[in-house]
PLY file of the C-alpha trace (Angstrom):
ply
format ascii 1.0
element vertex 117
property float x
property float y
property float z
element edge 116
property int vertex1
property int vertex2
end_header
-17.92 24.87 26.80
-14.29 23.88 27.30
-11.81 24.34 24.46
-10.72 20.75 23.79
-7.42 21.97 22.35
-6.64 23.53 25.74
-7.00 20.20 27.53
-4.07 18.41 29.07
-2.79 15.86 26.51
-3.75 12.95 28.78
-7.29 14.30 29.16
-7.53 14.85 25.41
-6.45 11.22 24.98
-9.28 9.81 27.10
-11.84 11.97 25.26
-10.49 10.65 21.94
-10.60 7.06 23.20
-14.18 7.51 24.44
-15.24 9.01 21.13
-13.62 6.14 19.23
-15.39 3.52 21.36
-18.74 5.15 20.72
-18.20 5.33 16.96
-16.59 1.91 16.58
-19.33 0.08 18.47
-22.27 2.17 17.30
-23.46 2.72 20.86
-25.07 5.78 22.48
-22.07 6.50 24.72
-18.35 5.90 24.84
-16.23 6.40 27.93
-12.66 6.15 29.12
-11.03 6.40 32.53
-7.39 6.83 33.55
-6.12 5.14 36.69
-3.45 6.21 39.16
-0.70 4.62 37.06
-1.82 6.26 33.81
-3.44 3.14 32.35
-6.65 3.75 30.43
-9.81 1.68 30.23
-12.27 2.23 27.39
-15.86 1.05 27.05
-19.15 1.58 25.30
-22.71 1.26 26.49
-23.73 -2.31 27.40
-27.33 -3.04 26.43
-28.17 -6.72 26.84
-31.53 -8.15 27.84
-30.05 -9.18 31.18
-27.49 -6.38 31.72
-27.58 -2.64 31.14
-24.62 -0.42 31.97
-23.65 3.04 30.85
-20.32 3.39 29.11
-18.79 5.19 32.10
-19.88 2.58 34.62
-18.53 -0.13 32.30
-15.16 1.65 32.03
-14.97 1.99 35.83
-15.83 -1.71 36.22
-13.08 -2.61 33.75
-10.58 -0.55 35.76
-11.61 -2.23 39.02
-11.47 -5.69 37.43
-7.95 -4.91 36.19
-6.71 -3.93 39.65
-6.90 -0.12 39.54
-6.75 1.42 43.00
-7.85 4.94 42.04
-8.82 7.12 39.10
-7.19 10.33 37.92
-9.88 11.31 35.41
-12.85 10.11 33.39
-14.45 11.10 30.10
-17.79 10.31 28.52
-18.88 11.08 24.96
-22.65 11.30 24.64
-25.57 13.27 23.26
-26.68 13.90 26.86
-26.18 17.33 28.40
-25.27 15.92 31.82
-23.35 13.13 33.51
-25.82 11.01 35.47
-25.63 10.77 39.24
-25.06 7.01 38.93
-22.08 7.54 36.60
-20.57 10.17 38.85
-21.06 7.85 41.84
-19.13 5.05 40.12
-16.23 7.41 39.40
-16.39 8.74 42.97
-16.31 5.21 44.43
-12.94 4.55 42.83
-11.46 8.01 42.34
-12.91 10.15 45.09
-15.19 13.20 44.99
-12.71 15.53 43.27
-12.07 13.26 40.28
-12.78 15.26 37.11
-15.32 13.89 34.65
-15.13 15.37 31.16
-18.44 15.51 29.29
-18.01 15.68 25.52
-20.38 15.66 22.59
-20.18 13.21 19.69
-17.83 15.61 17.90
-15.34 15.31 20.78
-15.82 18.89 21.96
-15.78 19.01 25.75
-19.00 20.66 26.93
-18.27 20.59 30.63
-15.98 19.27 33.32
-17.67 18.21 36.53
-16.35 16.46 39.59
-17.44 13.03 40.69
-18.45 14.65 44.01
0 1
1 2
2 3
3 4
4 5
5 6
6 7
7 8
8 9
9 10
10 11
11 12
12 13
13 14
14 15
15 16
16 17
17 18
18 19
19 20
20 21
21 22
22 23
23 24
24 25
25 26
26 27
27 28
28 29
29 30
30 31
31 32
32 33
33 34
34 35
35 36
36 37
37 38
38 39
39 40
40 41
41 42
42 43
43 44
44 45
45 46
46 47
47 48
48 49
49 50
50 51
51 52
52 53
53 54
54 55
55 56
56 57
57 58
58 59
59 60
60 61
61 62
62 63
63 64
64 65
65 66
66 67
67 68
68 69
69 70
70 71
71 72
72 73
73 74
74 75
75 76
76 77
77 78
78 79
79 80
80 81
81 82
82 83
83 84
84 85
85 86
86 87
87 88
88 89
89 90
90 91
91 92
92 93
93 94
94 95
95 96
96 97
97 98
98 99
99 100
100 101
101 102
102 103
103 104
104 105
105 106
106 107
107 108
108 109
109 110
110 111
111 112
112 113
113 114
114 115
115 116
């Protein structure tokens, strides 16, 4: 477990934004990513009959659609104990293999930091 209070303020911000998206929208996951300019993109799980995307893949798609060239970091708030391979791949596609992905529980406590690798 990572002490959330020891996080860099910008990393703490994306965890807070991801947690807020999850709570506000009543979805299983919330996510946020930070691009190379410091802009953040926040999303929740998309669960339509014709489209299903995790919160993290949605946040990455929003960054790409807004012109982001790279990612500095990503965060996902979920009940899951892991970040899926598909989510890590989406972060890796835009940010590279060393991009950190913060995994936090619904309470906002960071459980782990993995790389997109």
